[in-house]
C-alpha positions as CSV (number, residue, x, y, z in Angstrom):
1,M,-16.7,-2.5,2.4
2,N,-16.1,-1.5,-1.3
3,S,-12.6,-1.4,-2.8
4,A,-12.6,2.4,-2.8
5,T,-13.2,2.6,0.9
6,V,-10.5,0.0,1.5
7,R,-7.9,2.0,-0.6
8,N,-8.7,5.0,1.0
9,L,-8.3,3.5,4.6
10,L,-5.2,1.8,3.5
11,V,-3.7,5.2,2.5
12,R,-4.9,6.8,5.6
13,G,-3.5,3.9,7.7
14,M,0.0,4.4,6.0
15,L,-0.2,8.1,6.5
16,A,-1.1,7.5,10.3
17,G,1.7,5.0,10.6
18,L,4.0,7.7,9.2
19,G,2.9,10.1,11.9
20,A,3.0,7.6,14.7
21,G,6.5,6.6,13.3
22,V,7.8,10.4,13.8
23,L,6.4,10.1,17.5
24,A,8.2,6.8,18.0
25,L,11.3,8.3,16.4
26,I,11.7,11.1,19.1
27,V,11.0,8.6,21.9
28,A,13.8,6.3,20.4
29,Y,16.3,9.2,19.9
30,V,15.6,10.7,23.2
31,L,15.3,7.6,25.4
32,G,16.9,4.8,23.5
33,E,20.2,6.2,21.9
34,P,21.7,7.2,25.2
35,S,21.6,3.6,26.3
36,V,22.8,2.3,22.9
37,D,25.8,4.6,23.3
38,K,26.6,3.2,26.8
39,A,26.2,-0.3,25.5
40,I,28.6,0.2,22.6
41,G,31.1,1.8,25.0
42,F,30.8,-1.3,27.3
43,E,31.5,-3.4,24.0
44,E,34.5,-1.5,23.1
45,A,36.1,-1.5,26.5
46,H,35.9,-5.3,26.5
47,A,37.3,-5.4,23.1
48,A,40.3,-3.3,23.8
49,G,43.3,-5.3,22.6
50,H,41.5,-7.2,19.9
51,E,41.2,-6.6,16.4
52,H,38.1,-4.2,15.4
53,E,35.8,-4.9,12.6
54,V,35.8,-2.3,9.9
55,E,32.8,0.3,10.6
56,L,30.9,0.3,7.3
57,V,28.4,2.9,8.8
58,S,29.4,5.3,11.1
59,R,27.7,5.6,14.5
60,S,26.6,9.2,14.1
61,L,24.6,8.0,10.7
62,Q,23.3,5.0,12.4
63,S,21.7,7.0,15.2
64,T,20.1,9.6,12.8
65,A,19.4,8.8,9.3
66,G,19.6,5.1,9.8
67,L,17.4,5.3,12.9
68,A,14.9,7.6,11.2
69,T,14.8,5.3,8.1
70,G,14.1,2.1,10.2
71,V,11.4,3.7,12.4
72,L,9.4,5.5,9.5
73,I,9.6,2.6,7.3
74,Y,8.4,0.3,10.1
75,G,5.7,2.7,11.0
76,V,4.2,2.9,7.3
77,S,4.4,-0.8,6.9
78,F,2.7,-1.8,10.0
79,G,0.3,1.1,9.5
80,G,-0.8,-0.3,6.1
81,I,-1.0,-3.8,7.5
82,A,-3.1,-2.5,10.5
83,A,-5.5,-0.6,8.1
84,L,-6.1,-3.9,6.3
85,A,-6.9,-5.6,9.5
86,Y,-9.1,-2.9,10.5
87,C,-11.2,-3.3,7.4
88,F,-11.9,-6.6,8.2
89,A,-12.6,-6.0,12.1
90,L,-14.8,-3.1,11.7
91,G,-18.1,-4.3,12.5
92,R,-17.1,-7.8,13.5
93,V,-15.7,-7.0,16.9
94,G,-18.6,-5.3,18.4
95,R,-20.8,-2.2,17.7
96,F,-17.9,0.2,18.1
97,S,-17.5,3.5,16.2
98,P,-14.7,3.8,13.6
99,R,-12.5,5.7,16.1
100,A,-13.1,3.2,19.1
101,T,-12.4,0.1,16.8
102,A,-9.2,1.8,15.6
103,L,-8.0,2.4,19.2
104,L,-9.2,-1.3,20.2
105,L,-7.2,-2.7,17.2
106,S,-4.1,-0.7,18.1
107,G,-4.4,-1.7,21.8
108,C,-4.6,-5.6,20.7
109,A,-1.8,-5.3,18.2
110,L,0.4,-3.7,20.8
111,L,-0.3,-6.4,23.2
112,A,-0.1,-9.4,20.8
113,V,2.6,-8.2,18.4
114,H,5.0,-6.6,21.0
115,V,4.2,-6.7,24.6
116,V,3.6,-10.5,24.8
117,P,7.0,-11.6,22.7
118,F,8.7,-8.7,24.6
119,L,7.9,-10.4,27.9
120,K,9.4,-13.8,26.9
121,Y,12.2,-12.4,24.7
122,P,13.0,-8.7,25.6
123,A,15.1,-6.4,23.5
124,N,18.7,-6.1,24.1
125,P,21.2,-3.5,23.3
126,P,24.7,-4.0,21.6
127,A,27.2,-6.2,23.4
128,V,24.2,-8.3,24.7
129,G,23.9,-11.4,22.8
130,D,26.1,-14.3,21.2
131,P,26.5,-13.3,17.4
132,D,26.5,-17.1,16.7
133,T,23.0,-17.4,18.1
134,I,21.4,-14.4,16.4
135,G,19.7,-16.7,14.0
136,R,18.1,-18.8,16.5
137,R,17.2,-15.8,18.8
138,T,15.4,-14.1,15.9
139,T,13.5,-17.3,15.0
140,L,12.3,-17.7,18.5
141,Y,11.2,-14.1,18.9
142,F,9.2,-14.4,15.4
143,L,7.7,-17.7,16.5
144,M,6.7,-16.0,19.7
145,M,5.0,-13.2,18.0
146,V,3.2,-15.1,15.3
147,L,1.9,-17.5,18.2
148,S,0.8,-14.7,20.3
149,A,-1.1,-12.8,17.4
150,L,-2.9,-16.5,16.3
151,I,-3.9,-17.1,19.8
152,A,-5.3,-13.6,20.1
153,V,-7.3,-14.0,17.1
154,A,-8.6,-17.6,18.2
155,A,-9.4,-15.8,21.8
156,T,-11.5,-13.3,20.1
157,I,-13.3,-15.9,18.0
158,L,-14.0,-17.8,21.2
159,G,-15.4,-14.8,22.9
160,R,-17.8,-14.1,20.2
161,R,-19.0,-17.5,20.0
162,L,-19.7,-17.7,23.9
163,A,-21.2,-14.3,23.9
164,P,-24.7,-15.4,23.0
165,R,-24.7,-17.8,25.8
166,L,-22.7,-16.3,28.5
167,G,-23.1,-12.7,27.8
168,N,-20.5,-10.2,26.7
169,W,-18.9,-9.9,30.2
170,Y,-18.4,-13.4,31.0
171,A,-17.5,-14.3,27.5
172,T,-14.8,-11.7,27.4
173,V,-13.3,-13.0,30.8
174,V,-13.4,-16.5,29.5
175,A,-11.6,-15.4,26.3
176,V,-8.9,-13.5,28.2
177,A,-8.4,-16.3,30.6
178,A,-7.9,-18.7,27.7
179,F,-5.5,-16.3,26.0
180,A,-3.5,-16.0,29.1
181,L,-3.5,-19.9,29.9
182,V,-2.2,-20.8,26.4
183,I,0.4,-18.0,26.3
184,G,1.7,-19.2,29.6
185,L,2.1,-22.7,28.2
186,A,3.9,-21.3,25.2
187,F,6.2,-19.1,27.6
188,A,6.7,-22.4,29.7
189,F,7.9,-24.7,26.6
190,L,9.8,-22.3,24.4
191,P,13.4,-22.2,25.2
192,V,14.8,-19.4,27.5
193,V,17.6,-17.2,26.0
194,N,19.8,-15.4,28.7
195,E,23.1,-14.2,27.2
196,V,23.5,-11.1,29.2
197,P,27.1,-10.7,30.1
198,A,27.6,-11.0,34.1
199,D,29.3,-7.7,34.3
200,F,26.8,-5.9,31.9
201,P,25.4,-2.9,33.6
202,A,21.8,-3.7,34.7
203,T,20.8,0.1,34.6
204,V,21.7,0.3,31.1
205,L,19.9,-3.0,30.3
206,W,16.9,-1.9,32.2
207,R,16.7,1.8,30.4
208,F,17.2,0.1,27.1
209,R,14.4,-2.2,27.5
210,L,12.2,0.4,29.0
211,S,12.9,2.7,25.9
212,A,12.1,-0.1,23.5
213,L,8.8,-0.8,25.1
214,A,8.0,3.2,25.2
215,M,8.7,3.3,21.6
216,Q,6.2,0.7,20.7
217,V,3.6,2.0,23.0
218,T,4.0,5.5,21.5
219,L,3.9,4.0,18.1
220,W,0.7,2.0,18.5
221,A,-1.2,4.7,20.7
222,G,-0.2,7.3,18.2
223,F,-1.5,5.3,15.4
224,G,-4.5,4.3,17.1
225,L,-5.6,8.1,17.7
226,L,-4.3,9.3,14.2
227,F,-6.0,6.6,12.2
228,G,-9.2,6.5,14.3
229,E,-9.6,10.2,13.6
230,L,-8.9,9.7,9.9
231,A,-11.1,6.6,9.7
232,E,-14.0,8.6,11.6
233,R,-14.0,11.3,9.0
234,L,-14.2,9.1,6.2
235,L,-16.7,6.6,7.3
236,N,-18.9,9.0,9.2
237,P,-18.4,12.4,7.7
238,R,-20.0,15.3,9.6
239,P,-23.1,16.8,7.8
240,A,-22.4,20.4,6.3
241,A,-23.4,23.1,8.9
242,A,-26.7,24.6,8.3
243,A,-26.8,28.1,7.0
244,P,-28.2,30.6,9.5
245,A,-31.6,31.3,9.7
246,S,-31.0,34.8,8.7
247,A,-29.2,33.9,5.6
248,A,-31.8,31.5,4.5
249,A,-34.5,34.1,5.1
250,A,-32.6,36.7,3.0
251,T,-32.1,34.3,0.1
252,G,-35.8,33.0,0.3
């Protein structure tokens, strides 16, 4: 793949990430923000009588422009990274079309980068978590994310090396089983973080985490569909439609 093609795919990946970010923004605003407001209300109710910190950014700005900026930048950034990974993966993970490869890559990225770390260290709304441990919790989350991505890559390599001897089906089964086994060991050995207040509403916590997961599913599914279409048109352009026979005869 030459540099011009890589550059074109990178641009298309960032554009697809932007489009997917818009979809994820809608999900985050509609599903996530009500839970955030309830969590903030819980926090303020428990802080009654205590000195309040100065609010540098208003809540209305956080839930609109701030949310949009964060989600869209996230979408564009990960879209560019995913496009570069796509350039490496195309033709190396199987005989898939550009569109199918984009969907496969998006699904694997969703699983490795978000779903697996989410199962170990799920997202929490405001008022959940000790401010003094935020650095430790962030480090553990990113460690789990890096481990998941590396293990996914190792499982893919394992499956490809076993395929000539076991066949694609059994090689895939072994690779998935190995991924699940190593991830299970990581879950067992990494420390547990549970800082949810005893009286925090379980429904608010559940809805917030569900909305966080829905946002990521929307982001990566949208990216896979959009980028797959753009990559397909770039790498497998459709031939120009043949002129009608009557027009050809007239010009002849």
